[in-house]
C-alpha positions in Angstrom: 137.1 97.1 304.6 138.4 93.5 304.5 139.1 91.9 301.2 141.1 89.0 299.8 143.7 90.7 297.6 145.5 88.9 294.8 148.9 90.6 294.3 150.6 88.1 292.0 150.1 84.5 291.0 149.9 82.3 294.1 149.9 85.3 296.4 146.6 86.2 298.1 146.0 87.7 301.5 143.2 89.2 303.6 143.9 92.9 303.8 142.3 96.2 304.9 141.6 98.2 301.8 139.8 101.4 301.0 136.1 100.8 300.5 134.9 101.1 296.9 134.4 104.6 295.6 130.9 104.9 294.3 130.2 107.2 291.4 126.7 108.5 290.6 124.5 105.6 289.6 126.8 102.9 291.0 125.4 100.5 293.5 127.2 99.3 296.6 126.5 95.8 297.8 127.4 94.0 301.1 128.5 90.6 300.0 126.7 87.8 301.8 127.8 84.7 299.9 130.4 84.1 297.2 131.2 80.7 295.8 134.6 79.7 294.5 134.9 79.0 290.7 137.5 77.0 288.9 138.3 80.2 287.1 139.2 81.8 290.4 141.6 79.0 291.0 143.1 79.3 287.6 143.7 83.0 288.0 145.1 82.5 291.5 147.6 80.0 290.1 148.5 82.1 287.2 147.0 79.8 284.6 144.6 82.4 283.4 146.2 85.9 282.8 144.1 87.6 280.1 142.5 90.7 281.5 143.8 90.0 285.0 145.4 92.9 286.9 147.4 93.0 290.1 146.3 93.8 292.7 142.7 92.7 292.3 139.9 91.0 294.2 138.5 87.8 292.8 135.0 86.4 293.1 132.2 86.6 290.5 129.6 84.1 291.8 127.9 86.0 294.6 124.8 87.5 296.1 124.3 90.2 298.7 122.5 93.1 300.3 122.2 96.6 298.9 124.0 99.2 300.9 123.5 102.1 298.5 121.0 101.8 295.7 122.6 104.6 293.6 119.4 106.4 293.2 117.9 103.7 290.9 114.1 103.3 291.0 113.2 100.0 292.7 116.6 99.5 294.4 117.1 100.5 298.0 119.3 99.7 301.0 118.4 96.3 302.4 117.3 94.7 299.1 118.6 91.2 298.5 120.2 90.8 295.0 122.2 88.6 292.7 124.3 89.8 289.7 125.1 88.6 286.2 128.8 89.5 286.5 129.7 90.1 282.9 129.0 93.6 281.7 128.6 93.6 278.0 129.1 96.9 276.1 125.8 96.5 274.3 127.0 98.4 271.2 129.4 96.1 269.3 128.5 93.6 266.5 128.6 90.6 268.9 126.2 92.2 271.4 123.8 93.3 268.6 123.8 89.8 267.1 123.0 87.9 270.3 126.5 87.0 271.4 127.0 89.4 274.2 128.9 86.8 276.3 131.7 87.1 273.7 131.8 90.9 273.8 135.4 91.9 273.5 134.6 95.4 275.0 132.8 94.0 278.0 134.0 94.0 281.6 134.2 91.0 284.0 133.5 91.4 287.6 136.0 89.5 289.7 139.3 90.7 288.3 138.8 93.5 285.7 136.5 95.0 288.4 137.2 94.1 292.0 135.0 91.1 292.9 133.2 89.5 295.8 135.8 88.0 298.0 135.4 91.2 300.1 133.0 92.7 302.5 131.5 94.9 299.8 131.5 95.3 296.1 130.7 98.2 293.7 128.4 97.5 290.8 128.9 100.0 287.9 125.9 102.1 286.9 126.1 100.6 283.4 125.4 97.1 284.7 122.5 98.3 286.8 120.9 100.1 283.8 121.4 97.0 281.6 119.5 94.8 284.1 122.3 92.7 285.4 120.9 92.9 289.0 118.0 90.6 290.1 116.1 90.9 293.3 116.0 87.6 295.3 112.6 86.2 296.3 112.3 85.8 300.1 112.7 82.0 299.9 115.9 82.1 297.8 119.1 81.9 299.9 122.2 83.9 299.2 124.1 80.6 298.7 121.6 79.5 296.0 121.7 82.9 294.3 125.5 82.7 294.1 125.2 79.5 292.2 123.0 81.0 289.5 126.1 82.3 287.7 127.7 78.9 287.0 124.3 77.5 286.1 123.9 80.2 283.6 127.2 79.2 281.9 126.1 75.6 281.9 122.8 76.6 280.3 124.7 78.5 277.6 126.8 75.4 276.9 123.8 73.0 276.7 122.0 75.4 274.4 125.0 75.3 272.1 124.7 71.5 271.7 121.0 71.3 272.0 120.5 68.9 274.8 117.0 67.5 274.6 114.8 64.6 275.8 115.9 62.1 273.2 119.6 62.4 274.0 122.1 60.2 275.7 124.5 62.6 277.4 128.0 61.8 278.5 129.6 64.2 281.0 133.4 64.0 281.5 134.1 65.3 285.0 131.8 65.5 288.0 133.1 68.6 289.7 130.7 71.5 290.3 130.3 72.2 286.6 129.9 68.5 285.7 127.2 68.2 288.4 125.4 71.3 287.2 125.4 69.8 283.7 123.9 66.7 285.2 121.2 68.6 287.0 120.3 70.6 283.9 120.4 67.6 281.5 118.0 65.7 283.9 115.7 68.7 284.0 115.7 68.8 280.2 114.6 65.2 280.2 117.7 63.6 278.7 117.1 59.9 278.0 120.3 58.7 279.6 123.1 60.5 281.5 126.5 58.9 282.0 129.1 60.7 284.1 132.9 59.8 284.2 135.0 60.9 287.2 137.9 59.3 289.2 136.5 60.6 292.5 134.1 58.2 294.2 132.5 61.0 296.2 131.8 63.0 293.0 130.5 59.9 291.2 128.0 59.4 294.1 127.1 63.1 293.8 126.5 62.6 290.1 124.1 59.7 290.8 122.3 61.9 293.3 122.1 64.7 290.8 120.3 62.4 288.3 122.9 60.4 286.4 121.8 57.0 285.2 125.3 55.5 285.3 128.8 56.6 286.5 132.2 55.4 285.3 135.6 55.5 287.1 138.1 56.3 284.3 141.0 54.9 286.3 139.7 51.4 286.3 137.1 51.3 283.6 137.4 51.7 279.8 135.1 54.7 279.4 134.6 54.2 275.7 133.7 50.6 276.1 131.3 51.4 278.9 129.5 54.1 277.0 129.1 51.8 274.0 127.8 49.2 276.3 125.3 51.6 277.8 124.1 52.8 274.4 123.9 49.5 272.5 127.0 50.3 270.6 125.8 53.6 269.3 127.7 56.1 271.4 126.5 59.4 272.9 124.4 62.1 271.3 126.1 64.7 273.4 129.5 64.6 275.1 130.4 67.5 277.4 134.0 68.1 278.6 133.3 69.6 282.0 136.9 69.7 283.1 139.8 71.4 281.4 141.9 68.3 280.6 143.1 68.4 276.9 143.2 64.6 276.6 139.4 64.5 277.2 138.9 66.3 273.8 140.2 63.3 272.0 138.2 61.0 274.2 135.0 63.0 273.4 135.4 62.1 269.7 135.7 58.4 270.6 132.5 58.6 272.6 130.2 60.5 270.2 127.7 58.7 268.0 127.1 59.5 264.3 125.8 63.0 264.2 126.9 63.6 267.8 127.6 67.0 269.4 130.6 67.7 271.5 131.0 70.6 273.9 134.5 71.8 274.9 132.9 73.5 277.9 135.7 73.7 280.5 138.4 76.4 280.2 141.9 75.2 279.4 145.1 76.9 280.5 147.0 79.3 278.3 149.2 77.5 275.8 147.5 74.1 276.1 146.4 72.2 272.9 144.5 69.0 272.3 144.4 66.3 269.7 141.1 65.3 268.2 140.2 62.6 265.8 139.5 64.7 262.7 138.4 61.6 260.7 135.8 60.9 263.3 134.6 64.5 263.1 134.5 64.2 259.3 133.0 60.8 258.7 130.6 60.7 261.7 129.6 64.3 261.0 130.3 65.4 264.6 129.7 69.0 265.7 132.3 70.4 268.1 131.6 73.7 269.8 133.0 75.8 272.6 131.0 77.5 275.3 132.2 80.6 277.1 130.6 82.6 279.8 127.0 83.8 280.0 124.6 86.4 278.7 122.0 88.3 280.7 119.4 86.1 279.0 121.2 83.0 280.3 121.4 84.5 283.8 117.7 85.4 283.8 116.6 81.9 282.7 118.9 80.2 285.2 117.8 82.6 288.0 114.1 81.7 287.3 114.9 78.0 287.3 116.3 78.2 290.8 113.8 80.8 292.1 110.9 78.7 290.9 112.2 75.5 292.5 112.8 73.7 289.2 116.4 73.1 290.4 117.6 72.7 294.0 121.3 73.4 293.9 121.7 73.3 297.7 123.3 69.8 297.7 126.2 71.2 295.7 127.4 73.3 298.6 129.6 71.1 300.8 131.9 73.7 302.6 131.4 77.2 304.0 134.2 79.5 305.2 134.2 83.0 306.6 136.1 85.6 304.5 138.8 85.6 307.1 139.7 82.0 306.0 139.9 82.7 302.3 143.2 80.8 302.1 141.7 77.6 303.5 138.6 78.1 301.3 140.7 78.2 298.2 142.8 75.3 299.2 139.7 73.2 299.9 138.2 74.1 296.5 141.4 73.3 294.7 142.0 69.9 296.5 138.9 68.4 294.8 137.2 66.8 297.8 134.7 69.6 298.1 132.0 70.2 295.5 131.1 73.9 296.0 132.8 76.1 298.5 131.1 79.2 299.8 132.8 82.2 301.3 130.4 84.2 303.5 130.1 87.4 305.5 127.7 86.9 308.3 
């Protein structure tokens, strides 16, 4: 079968590889749509190396059609499905205390297990038994289903900082993740949403997604603008939706007394950031990270999309066939696209 194989940092090519070997209970899925994540780009460029093996097949945001249901009840060839792509062990202290997204014995689809930038993907029996697969309703497209995974991560992040209807939320970065944060904050009834991004196209997308105001950090003083928009109070919640270390310091400048800061985006290995520790202390700021997703996050995000509470279709701006994986990655990395889908029609 055809697959985009990563053999080393910056080296990926479309190759013929042996189809996945399916053990008893495993499920084989024909990939129909896989979206490109910032993590895929970081792995491709060698900026994320933990757990990455070579050669491997990237791609963890996807949906597809069952080829072999592995003998599981209620799962048969032709079924349309999406997947929560992190397979927690279910046995460790973290899993048992409600933190399965942090499970250190878990397995990530997309590099530890070959991922979805391929014609087909094997889902281990353990993931199927744990409930990681969800059937798509007829009205839910493969493209929409692929976006459930990043929405799940965003949901995890917003739960960590408790975004609610009384909040002014500032989102730093209007890439795909920043826009998903905008959509979700609007759904949660945030009182005011302010988004900062240097890209005009993405600022426009943020307004369309529900932002009340946008800021160009190249020409505007973001802190002054946020204080102006909030009557001098600052933001209840600040979300760093892009992995730029300098934004961590900016977040402490933007947060109101008692504010909450989410260092949501992943940073490259070895990077560090300066934060205003006096602001954290005297203004009683809460600073939290947010990593990955749990099956509970995935199920809640899936239901939001399936029920029509969130329409994520406008996020998809570019579609490429698997044969053009190089162009697809380049488009996603260039920053002009919002969400890029790799498809097998």
